[in-house]
C-alpha positions in Angstrom: -7.5 -13.5 4.6 -6.6 -10.8 2.0 -6.6 -7.2 3.4 -8.6 -4.9 1.2 -7.6 -1.5 0.1 -8.1 1.1 2.8 -9.1 4.8 2.6 -8.3 7.8 4.8 -10.3 11.0 4.9 -8.1 14.1 5.1 -9.2 17.6 6.0 -6.5 19.6 4.0 -6.8 22.6 6.3 -4.8 20.5 8.7 -1.8 20.3 6.6 1.1 22.7 6.5 4.4 23.5 4.7 7.3 21.2 5.2 9.4 21.4 8.4 6.9 24.0 9.8 5.5 23.9 13.3 2.4 21.8 12.2 3.2 18.6 10.4 1.7 17.3 7.1 -1.2 14.8 7.3 0.3 11.3 7.6 -2.0 8.8 5.9 0.0 5.8 6.8 3.3 5.6 8.6 5.0 2.9 6.5 5.1 1.6 3.0 1.9 1.8 1.0 0.5 1.8 -2.6 -1.5 4.8 -3.7 -4.6 4.0 -5.8 -6.6 7.1 -5.8 -7.7 10.5 -4.3 -11.4 11.5 -4.2 -12.3 15.2 -3.6 -15.0 15.3 -0.9 -15.2 19.1 -0.6 -14.0 21.5 -3.2 -10.3 22.4 -2.6 -9.1 26.0 -2.3 -6.7 27.5 -4.7 -3.8 25.4 -3.3 -2.1 22.4 -4.7 -2.1 19.1 -2.6 0.9 17.0 -2.8 0.9 13.2 -2.1 4.4 12.3 -0.8 6.6 9.4 0.1 8.4 10.9 3.1 11.5 9.4 4.7 12.1 10.8 8.2 15.2 8.6 8.7 17.2 10.1 5.9 19.6 13.0 6.2 18.7 15.4 4.9 15.0 14.7 5.2 13.5 13.5 1.9 9.9 14.0 0.8 9.3 12.6 -2.8 6.2 13.9 -4.5 4.4 10.9 -6.0 1.1 12.6 -7.2 -0.3 16.0 -7.2 -3.9 17.1 -6.8 -4.6 20.4 -8.6 -5.7 23.6 -6.9 -9.4 24.3 -6.9 -10.2 20.6 -7.7 -14.1 20.2 -7.7 -16.0 18.2 -5.3 -16.7 14.7 -6.7 -13.4 14.6 -8.8 -11.6 11.3 -8.7 -7.9 11.0 -9.5 -6.9 7.3 -10.1 -3.4 5.9 -9.7 -1.9 2.6 -10.7 -0.7 1.7 -7.3 2.2 4.2 -7.0 4.5 3.0 -4.3 5.5 5.1 -1.1 8.4 3.3 0.4 8.5 5.0 3.8 5.4 7.0 4.7 2.4 8.2 2.7 1.5 11.7 3.5 -0.5 14.8 2.2 1.2 18.2 2.1 -0.6 21.3 1.0 1.1 24.2 -0.8 -0.3 26.6 1.8 -1.3 26.7 5.4 -4.5 28.5 4.3 -5.7 25.5 2.2 -9.3 24.2 2.7 -11.3 21.3 1.5 -11.3 17.6 2.2 -10.0 14.5 0.2 -10.2 10.8 0.7 -7.0 8.9 -0.1 -7.3 5.3 -1.3 -4.3 3.2 -0.6 -3.2 -0.3 0.5 -0.5 -0.7 3.1 2.6 -2.6 2.0 5.2 -2.7 -0.8 5.0 -4.3 -4.2 7.1 -7.2 -2.9 5.0 -7.7 0.3 1.8 -7.4 -1.6 3.0 -9.9 -4.3 2.5 -7.5 -7.2 4.8 -6.0 -9.8 5.4 -2.2 -9.6 3.6 -0.2 -12.3 
């Protein structure tokens, strides 16, 4: 049976800067395709980064694959064409003082494992 696209609600107040004491919010620990971000609660004046994070590389590599603007309004929807995160899909805030909530729409797997071509 085909696995449907999943979603994960993220309270951005729980994310912190890279390599700080607190860790960014991990949406899925493994490869995934990003299809969208919905803003549930208005975001504070802090940018939210959607990243592909590779904890096994040296030095650590966090590649930003999408950006949600500061002060994004509740109800805003950001659609993406299935951007691939090869290692770990996570959300990182530009500040530890960030507030708001988002829902991340994704599907676990890579373009090859899902049988689709990369955008």
